[in-house]
ZATOR-685379 format. One record per residue (C-alpha): residue in one letter; x, y, z. Coordinates in nm, 4 decimals. Layout:
! ZATOR-685379
[a; [X; Y; Z]]
...
This chain:
! ZATOR-685379
[m; [0.0000; 0.0000; 0.0000]]
[f; [0.2730; 0.2438; 0.1010]]
[k; [0.4734; 0.1509; -0.2129]]
[v; [0.1778; 0.2449; -0.4369]]
[i; [0.1383; 0.5789; -0.2567]]
[f; [0.5110; 0.6406; -0.2955]]
[v; [0.4974; 0.5777; -0.6761]]
[v; [0.2025; 0.8160; -0.7130]]
[l; [0.3846; 1.0830; -0.5117]]
[v; [0.6982; 1.0487; -0.7246]]
[l; [0.4971; 1.0883; -1.0458]]
[f; [0.2953; 1.3905; -0.9381]]
[f; [0.5272; 1.5815; -0.7039]]
[p; [0.8700; 1.7317; -0.7455]]
[y; [1.1665; 1.5161; -0.6461]]
[n; [1.2592; 1.6947; -0.3202]]
[i; [0.8981; 1.6823; -0.1882]]
[s; [0.8711; 1.3117; -0.2784]]
[v; [1.1895; 1.2338; -0.0834]]
[e; [1.0533; 1.4139; 0.2267]]
[i; [0.7236; 1.2234; 0.2117]]
[s; [0.8976; 0.8866; 0.1658]]
[m; [1.1187; 0.9545; 0.4710]]
[s; [0.8093; 1.0461; 0.6730]]
[i; [0.6393; 0.7188; 0.5778]]
[k; [0.9562; 0.5268; 0.6691]]
[n; [0.9742; 0.6995; 1.0089]]
[s; [0.6058; 0.6301; 1.0679]]
[d; [0.6599; 0.2590; 1.0030]]
[q; [0.9548; 0.2510; 1.2461]]
[e; [0.7510; 0.4343; 1.5087]]
[r; [0.4619; 0.1918; 1.4693]]
[d; [0.6975; -0.1081; 1.5073]]
[l; [0.8470; 0.0500; 1.8198]]
[i; [0.5034; 0.1125; 1.9707]]
[n; [0.3903; -0.2457; 1.9006]]
[s; [0.7090; -0.3722; 2.0615]]
[l; [0.6453; -0.1572; 2.3721]]
[l; [0.2830; -0.2684; 2.3985]]
[n; [0.3850; -0.6344; 2.3740]]
[k; [0.6448; -0.5795; 2.6465]]
[a; [0.3825; -0.4146; 2.8673]]
[l; [0.1427; -0.7057; 2.8213]]
[k; [0.4133; -0.9626; 2.8918]]
[a; [0.5053; -0.7764; 3.2111]]
[s; [0.1388; -0.7754; 3.3214]]
[y; [0.1079; -1.1499; 3.2553]]
[k; [0.4013; -1.1962; 3.4947]]
[n; [0.2159; -0.9745; 3.7479]]
[n; [0.4778; -0.6978; 3.7137]]
[f; [0.2132; -0.4259; 3.6898]]
[d; [0.4361; -0.1311; 3.7833]]
[e; [0.6772; -0.2206; 3.5039]]
[a; [0.3872; -0.2672; 3.2592]]
[l; [0.2453; 0.0788; 3.3357]]
[k; [0.5864; 0.2417; 3.3019]]
[i; [0.6297; 0.0893; 2.9544]]
[l; [0.2796; 0.2060; 2.8596]]
[n; [0.3622; 0.5617; 2.9645]]
[d; [0.6646; 0.5527; 2.7349]]
[a; [0.4476; 0.4257; 2.4480]]
[s; [0.1741; 0.6849; 2.5042]]
[s; [0.4207; 0.9699; 2.4354]]
[y; [0.3818; 0.8812; 2.0653]]
[q; [0.0680; 1.0396; 1.9203]]
[i; [0.0063; 0.7467; 1.6894]]
[a; [-0.0069; 0.5089; 1.9872]]
[q; [-0.2895; 0.6711; 2.1840]]
[m; [-0.5668; 0.4366; 2.0670]]
[n; [-0.3603; 0.1204; 2.1057]]
[t; [-0.2271; 0.2184; 2.4492]]
[k; [-0.5836; 0.2807; 2.5704]]
[k; [-0.6807; -0.0764; 2.4796]]
[t; [-0.3663; -0.2135; 2.6402]]
[y; [-0.4336; -0.0099; 2.9565]]
[q; [-0.7761; -0.1743; 2.9793]]
[e; [-0.6332; -0.5220; 2.9301]]
[i; [-0.3648; -0.4652; 3.1958]]
[y; [-0.6258; -0.3229; 3.4355]]
[h; [-0.8394; -0.6394; 3.4022]]
[q; [-0.5296; -0.8537; 3.4394]]
[k; [-0.4373; -0.6702; 3.7607]]
[l; [-0.7938; -0.6985; 3.8959]]
[k; [-0.7951; -1.0713; 3.8273]]
[y; [-0.4563; -1.1105; 3.9979]]
[t; [-0.5677; -0.9090; 4.3034]]
[k; [-0.8794; -1.1245; 4.3498]]
[k; [-0.6698; -1.4393; 4.3171]]
[r; [-0.4240; -1.3116; 4.5803]]
[q; [-0.7043; -1.2223; 4.8207]]
[k; [-0.8580; -1.5672; 4.7791]]
[q; [-0.5185; -1.7318; 4.8374]]
[k; [-0.4643; -1.5231; 5.1516]]
[i; [-0.7937; -1.6536; 5.2931]]
[i; [-0.6953; -2.0124; 5.2074]]
[n; [-0.3497; -1.9665; 5.3616]]
[k; [-0.5001; -1.8138; 5.6743]]
[k; [-0.7252; -2.1161; 5.7199]]
[r; [-0.4396; -2.3540; 5.6414]]
[d; [-0.1986; -2.1791; 5.8761]]
[k; [-0.4439; -2.1576; 6.1649]]
[k; [-0.2543; -2.2535; 6.4800]]
[i; [-0.4526; -2.4539; 6.7340]]
[i; [-0.3353; -2.5186; 7.0885]]
[y; [-0.4929; -2.7830; 7.3105]]
[l; [-0.4437; -2.7180; 7.6818]]
[t; [-0.4912; -3.0464; 7.8658]]
[f; [-0.4763; -3.1156; 8.2404]]
[d; [-0.4180; -3.4626; 8.3857]]
[d; [-0.5089; -3.6265; 8.7194]]
[a; [-0.8132; -3.4143; 8.8099]]
[p; [-0.9854; -3.3525; 9.0412]]
[s; [-0.7213; -3.2227; 9.2787]]
[k; [-0.6370; -2.9260; 9.5015]]
[g; [-0.5547; -2.7115; 9.1955]]
[t; [-0.8734; -2.7861; 8.9982]]
[n; [-1.0717; -2.4885; 9.1312]]
[n; [-0.7982; -2.2440; 9.0314]]
[v; [-0.7902; -2.3851; 8.6782]]
[i; [-1.1711; -2.3563; 8.6507]]
[q; [-1.1634; -1.9945; 8.7719]]
[m; [-0.8919; -1.8960; 8.5263]]
[i; [-1.0374; -2.0601; 8.2164]]
[n; [-1.3786; -1.9060; 8.2947]]
[k; [-1.2233; -1.5637; 8.3397]]
[l; [-1.0341; -1.5855; 8.0097]]
[n; [-1.3049; -1.7905; 7.8316]]
[v; [-1.0637; -2.0601; 7.7145]]
[p; [-1.1725; -2.4141; 7.6170]]
[v; [-0.9560; -2.6878; 7.7735]]
[t; [-0.9604; -3.0643; 7.8256]]
[m; [-0.9426; -3.2205; 8.1717]]
[f; [-0.8470; -3.5894; 8.1935]]
[v; [-0.9895; -3.7212; 8.5190]]
[v; [-0.8845; -4.0130; 8.7408]]
[g; [-1.1751; -4.2155; 8.8838]]
[f; [-1.0001; -4.2955; 9.2087]]
[h; [-0.9569; -3.9212; 9.2714]]
[i; [-1.3298; -3.8608; 9.2081]]
[d; [-1.4336; -4.1312; 9.4536]]
[s; [-1.1798; -4.0311; 9.7184]]
[s; [-1.3917; -3.7554; 9.8785]]
[d; [-1.7191; -3.5630; 9.8619]]
[q; [-1.5219; -3.2486; 9.7856]]
[n; [-1.3665; -3.4113; 9.4777]]
[r; [-1.7062; -3.5374; 9.3631]]
[k; [-1.8356; -3.1793; 9.3801]]
[l; [-1.5316; -3.0598; 9.1863]]
[f; [-1.5923; -3.3263; 8.9248]]
[k; [-1.9537; -3.2133; 8.8808]]
[k; [-1.8290; -2.8566; 8.8323]]
[l; [-1.6023; -2.9818; 8.5538]]
[l; [-1.8914; -3.1547; 8.3778]]
[q; [-2.1129; -2.8457; 8.4013]]
[n; [-1.8454; -2.6082; 8.2722]]
[k; [-1.9057; -2.4920; 7.9118]]
[n; [-1.5285; -2.4481; 7.8558]]
[m; [-1.4397; -2.7962; 7.9732]]
[l; [-1.4205; -3.1301; 7.7941]]
[v; [-1.3841; -3.4169; 8.0404]]
[g; [-1.1689; -3.7114; 7.9328]]
[n; [-1.0826; -4.0503; 8.0817]]
[h; [-0.7419; -4.0889; 8.2505]]
[t; [-0.8012; -4.4418; 8.3895]]
[y; [-0.9601; -4.5242; 8.7241]]
[s; [-0.6475; -4.6186; 8.9201]]
[h; [-0.3750; -4.4259; 8.7324]]
[a; [-0.1983; -4.7636; 8.7411]]
[h; [-0.1185; -4.6875; 9.1065]]
[h; [0.1893; -4.5226; 8.9487]]
[r; [0.3302; -4.8683; 8.8675]]
[y; [0.3036; -4.8388; 8.4918]]
[e; [0.5021; -5.1392; 8.3711]]
[r; [0.3193; -5.3745; 8.6067]]
[f; [-0.0143; -5.2217; 8.5025]]
[y; [0.0329; -5.2757; 8.1279]]
[e; [0.2003; -5.6129; 8.1709]]
[s; [-0.1054; -5.7327; 8.3635]]
[g; [-0.2771; -5.7718; 8.0265]]
[a; [-0.5324; -5.6038; 7.8034]]
[k; [-0.8367; -5.7330; 7.9986]]
[n; [-0.7239; -5.5732; 8.3241]]
[v; [-0.6317; -5.2413; 8.1593]]
[i; [-0.9627; -5.2284; 7.9683]]
[k; [-1.1503; -5.3118; 8.2896]]
[d; [-0.9785; -5.0231; 8.4715]]
[i; [-1.0440; -4.7697; 8.1942]]
[k; [-1.4008; -4.8946; 8.1407]]
[k; [-1.4675; -4.8514; 8.5146]]
[n; [-1.3675; -4.4852; 8.4893]]
[y; [-1.5708; -4.4406; 8.1718]]
[d; [-1.8797; -4.5783; 8.3477]]
[l; [-1.8187; -4.3424; 8.6394]]
[i; [-1.7970; -4.0414; 8.4058]]
[r; [-2.1073; -4.1515; 8.2201]]
[k; [-2.2966; -4.1942; 8.5459]]
[y; [-2.2682; -3.8196; 8.6061]]
[q; [-2.2591; -3.7005; 8.2472]]
[n; [-2.5174; -3.9317; 8.0866]]
[k; [-2.3689; -3.8819; 7.7390]]
[t; [-2.2443; -4.1179; 7.4695]]
[d; [-1.9525; -3.9089; 7.3447]]
[i; [-1.6348; -4.0669; 7.2137]]
[p; [-1.4495; -4.1886; 7.5251]]
[y; [-1.1582; -3.9427; 7.4981]]
[t; [-0.8870; -4.1312; 7.6819]]
[r; [-0.5301; -4.0674; 7.7922]]
[l; [-0.3270; -4.3537; 7.9288]]
[a; [-0.1580; -4.3312; 8.2659]]
[g; [0.2152; -4.2715; 8.2298]]
[r; [0.2217; -4.3316; 7.8534]]
[n; [0.2245; -4.0888; 7.5597]]
[v; [0.0267; -4.2921; 7.3072]]
[f; [-0.2114; -4.2095; 7.0216]]
[r; [-0.4677; -4.4517; 6.8838]]
[l; [-0.7064; -4.2592; 6.6589]]
[p; [-0.8785; -4.3394; 6.3294]]
[n; [-0.6065; -4.1567; 6.1345]]
[l; [-0.3149; -4.1717; 6.3776]]
[k; [-0.1113; -4.4365; 6.5566]]
[t; [0.1978; -4.3581; 6.7655]]
[n; [0.3756; -4.5205; 7.0597]]
[d; [0.5661; -4.3784; 7.3557]]
[n; [0.9265; -4.3095; 7.2531]]
[y; [1.0468; -4.3011; 7.6126]]
[i; [1.0011; -4.6692; 7.6930]]
[s; [1.2348; -4.9446; 7.5759]]
[k; [1.1607; -5.1543; 7.2678]]
[r; [1.1404; -5.4575; 7.4907]]
[q; [0.8771; -5.2944; 7.7101]]
[l; [0.6894; -5.1594; 7.4079]]
[k; [0.6606; -5.5100; 7.2686]]
[k; [0.4788; -5.6126; 7.5871]]
[e; [0.2537; -5.3065; 7.5986]]
[e; [0.1672; -5.2376; 7.2335]]
[k; [-0.0914; -5.5141; 7.2146]]
[v; [-0.2689; -5.3515; 7.5117]]
[y; [-0.2898; -5.0166; 7.3279]]
[d; [-0.4267; -5.1921; 7.0193]]
[a; [-0.6807; -5.3845; 7.2279]]
[l; [-0.8090; -5.0576; 7.3741]]
[w; [-0.8471; -4.9161; 7.0235]]
[q; [-1.0305; -5.2290; 6.9097]]
[r; [-1.2587; -5.1932; 7.2117]]
[g; [-1.3484; -4.8444; 7.0949]]
[f; [-1.1369; -4.6131; 7.3127]]
[y; [-0.9709; -4.3179; 7.1384]]
[l; [-0.6278; -4.2650; 7.2928]]
[y; [-0.4762; -3.9134; 7.3017]]
[g; [-0.1155; -3.8401; 7.3895]]
[w; [0.0545; -3.5001; 7.3960]]
[d; [0.3242; -3.3011; 7.2140]]
[i; [0.4862; -3.1010; 7.4918]]
[e; [0.4709; -3.0922; 7.8728]]
[w; [0.5074; -2.7888; 8.0955]]
[g; [0.7251; -2.9482; 8.3612]]
[f; [0.6859; -2.8557; 8.7275]]
[d; [0.8958; -2.9258; 9.0375]]
[y; [0.6530; -3.0054; 9.3194]]
[k; [0.9262; -2.9781; 9.5826]]
[t; [1.0302; -2.6223; 9.4936]]
[g; [0.6954; -2.5160; 9.3471]]
[k; [0.8646; -2.3817; 9.0345]]
[f; [0.8172; -2.4420; 8.6633]]
[q; [1.1034; -2.6001; 8.4726]]
[k; [1.0617; -2.3432; 8.1934]]
[t; [0.9650; -1.9782; 8.2107]]
[i; [0.6607; -1.8727; 8.0081]]
[e; [0.8853; -1.7133; 7.7430]]
[q; [1.0983; -2.0286; 7.7168]]
[f; [0.7967; -2.2596; 7.7045]]
[v; [0.6077; -2.0585; 7.4416]]
[k; [0.9245; -2.0329; 7.2332]]
[k; [0.9524; -2.4121; 7.2477]]
[i; [0.5904; -2.4465; 7.1317]]
[e; [0.6514; -2.2051; 6.8416]]
[n; [0.9678; -2.3903; 6.7432]]
[m; [0.7813; -2.7210; 6.7505]]
[n; [0.5092; -2.5842; 6.5243]]
[d; [0.7452; -2.3992; 6.2855]]
[n; [0.9538; -2.7132; 6.2330]]
[n; [0.6508; -2.9419; 6.2029]]
[l; [0.7553; -3.1467; 6.5073]]
[a; [0.4074; -3.1829; 6.6586]]
[t; [0.2076; -3.5009; 6.6003]]
[t; [-0.0347; -3.3133; 6.3730]]
[k; [0.0574; -3.0057; 6.1688]]
[n; [-0.0484; -2.6704; 6.3195]]
[k; [-0.1940; -2.8494; 6.6229]]
[v; [-0.0005; -2.8653; 6.9487]]
[i; [-0.1227; -3.0568; 7.2544]]
[v; [0.0121; -2.9204; 7.5835]]
[l; [0.0212; -3.1439; 7.8907]]
[m; [-0.0145; -2.9918; 8.2380]]
[h; [-0.1445; -3.1113; 8.5740]]
[d; [-0.4075; -2.9131; 8.7614]]
[r; [-0.2296; -2.9646; 9.0943]]
[m; [0.0487; -2.7391; 8.9610]]
[f; [-0.1880; -2.4492; 9.0205]]
[q; [-0.2918; -2.5119; 9.3805]]
[e; [-0.2900; -2.2220; 9.6262]]
[k; [0.0273; -2.3148; 9.8138]]
[y; [0.2392; -2.2665; 9.4982]]
[k; [0.0815; -1.9290; 9.4088]]
[t; [0.1020; -2.0201; 9.0403]]
[k; [-0.2522; -1.9389; 8.9185]]
[k; [-0.1270; -1.6191; 8.7552]]
[m; [0.1237; -1.8276; 8.5556]]
[l; [-0.1623; -2.0040; 8.3783]]
[k; [-0.3150; -1.6653; 8.2963]]
[m; [0.0166; -1.5341; 8.1607]]
[l; [0.0664; -1.8478; 7.9475]]
[i; [-0.2789; -1.8170; 7.7908]]
[e; [-0.2359; -1.4453; 7.7214]]
[k; [0.1066; -1.5001; 7.5654]]
[l; [-0.0242; -1.7761; 7.3379]]
[r; [-0.3189; -1.5584; 7.2332]]
[k; [-0.0848; -1.2729; 7.1533]]
[n; [0.1140; -1.5093; 6.9295]]
[g; [-0.1975; -1.5968; 6.7280]]
[w; [-0.2880; -1.9335; 6.8813]]
[e; [-0.6502; -2.0457; 6.8971]]
[f; [-0.7710; -2.2665; 7.1821]]
[e; [-0.9862; -2.5758; 7.1386]]
[t; [-1.0741; -2.8943; 7.3251]]
[m; [-0.9627; -3.2402; 7.2121]]
[s; [-1.3052; -3.2903; 7.0521]]
[s; [-1.1828; -3.0986; 6.7445]]
[y; [-0.8469; -3.2750; 6.7117]]
[i; [-0.9700; -3.5295; 6.4572]]
[k; [-1.3154; -3.3866; 6.3873]]
[y; [-1.2395; -3.2630; 6.0360]]
[n; [-0.9696; -3.5123; 5.9431]]
[e; [-1.0278; -3.8015; 5.7092]]
[i; [-1.0514; -4.1388; 5.8778]]
[q; [-0.7979; -4.3738; 5.7256]]
[n; [-0.7017; -4.6490; 5.9659]]
[p; [-0.4408; -4.8755; 5.7970]]
[k; [-0.6443; -5.1823; 5.8953]]
[y; [-0.9455; -5.0645; 5.6960]]
[t; [-0.9893; -4.9389; 5.3422]]
[q; [-1.3051; -4.7322; 5.3618]]
[k; [-1.2696; -4.3532; 5.3930]]
[s; [-1.5200; -4.1312; 5.5650]]
[k; [-1.5318; -3.8007; 5.7531]]
[l; [-1.6015; -3.7957; 6.1239]]
[y; [-1.8478; -3.5119; 6.1778]]
[d; [-2.1222; -3.6798; 6.3789]]
[i; [-2.0132; -3.9902; 6.5670]]
[d; [-2.3650; -4.1379; 6.5998]]
[d; [-2.4298; -4.0973; 6.2281]]
[f; [-2.0833; -4.2360; 6.1550]]
[i; [-2.1519; -4.5470; 6.3666]]
[k; [-2.4790; -4.6192; 6.1839]]
[k; [-2.3205; -4.5886; 5.8404]]
[n; [-2.0041; -4.7837; 5.9191]]
[r; [-2.1211; -5.0527; 6.1608]]
[k; [-2.0447; -5.3320; 5.9105]]
[n; [-1.7212; -5.1893; 5.7741]]
[y; [-1.5426; -5.0961; 6.0961]]
[k; [-1.4980; -5.3718; 6.3501]]
[n; [-1.3682; -5.1330; 6.6129]]
[i; [-1.6673; -4.9019; 6.5652]]
[s; [-1.8964; -5.2002; 6.6100]]
[n; [-1.7190; -5.2803; 6.9366]]
[f; [-1.7450; -4.9146; 7.0214]]
[t; [-2.1243; -4.9282; 6.9993]]
[n; [-2.1304; -5.2384; 7.2210]]
[l; [-1.9268; -5.0472; 7.4756]]
[m; [-2.1156; -4.7196; 7.4551]]
[i; [-2.4841; -4.8009; 7.4046]]
[y; [-2.6871; -4.9327; 7.6958]]
[d; [-3.0429; -5.0619; 7.7066]]
């Protein structure tokens, strides 16, 4: 097209005018190529989400009068690209926030005891959900402890779990070596005692005496602090409890306490730092979930340590931790016990039992244990 125009110009205009026009056409072509190159660069930059760079290139291109229409279209395309990217980032931030949610489970063993009242007062004041694993022998030991136990059951912030009836009389090896029937009998006795007051058919949240063991639908771990020889004797007891329907919960970290001196083994700063390190390095049993073990008797009046519990909770809150009871630990996780192939989600335990009675032997045993005429 330009060649035809050039020939016509040469024929009808003097030589010097024709040369000027041809140079103008040549410059126009070069300018157009340059503008197209700039617009392509701007688009490429926007596709890589480098929007500042894209807009800078567009500003350079818009200085050419011939480019005004094209740059306007490119501006619109980059604007939509940026809008799309912003929405995507916002959506990803929400997903990441949910994924990175840090949950802390404060659990107290051996209740009821002299420190139980102080724990109740503090968690009510700060409105913090916790789990209390109770020992049946302690409940039956006095009227005062029975009253304390009832207070635990009535507390909206408290989940009550089973910590055996006898606590193995603190002779753990002898207790587990006595056989699965005796251990089940002891734990079942405590479960019946809890149910007598509670009158519920919840999952029997259980923590073994003196052993850090998990037996859950999607999780199986043993205590790393006992010998392999001893584990060989005890492991079949843990498995028998699971087959009987008890869900066993261990812990990730313990806040140690010296009962002779009345002092904690770690300061609050040291302990919280250890929790953060555990979570950051994925050292907890379940990602972004840390189970803390304490004992309520640590907080009895004679030690003057109630304020320490308050300071721990406030520090954890400040660091972005959310508090929950053990009831949520596996609530939204997929059940995938290696012994069984079926997959399901545990939202409602009663509904789950009905649907999976045939497929899950342990759930069938669980119903035999839990449901009474």
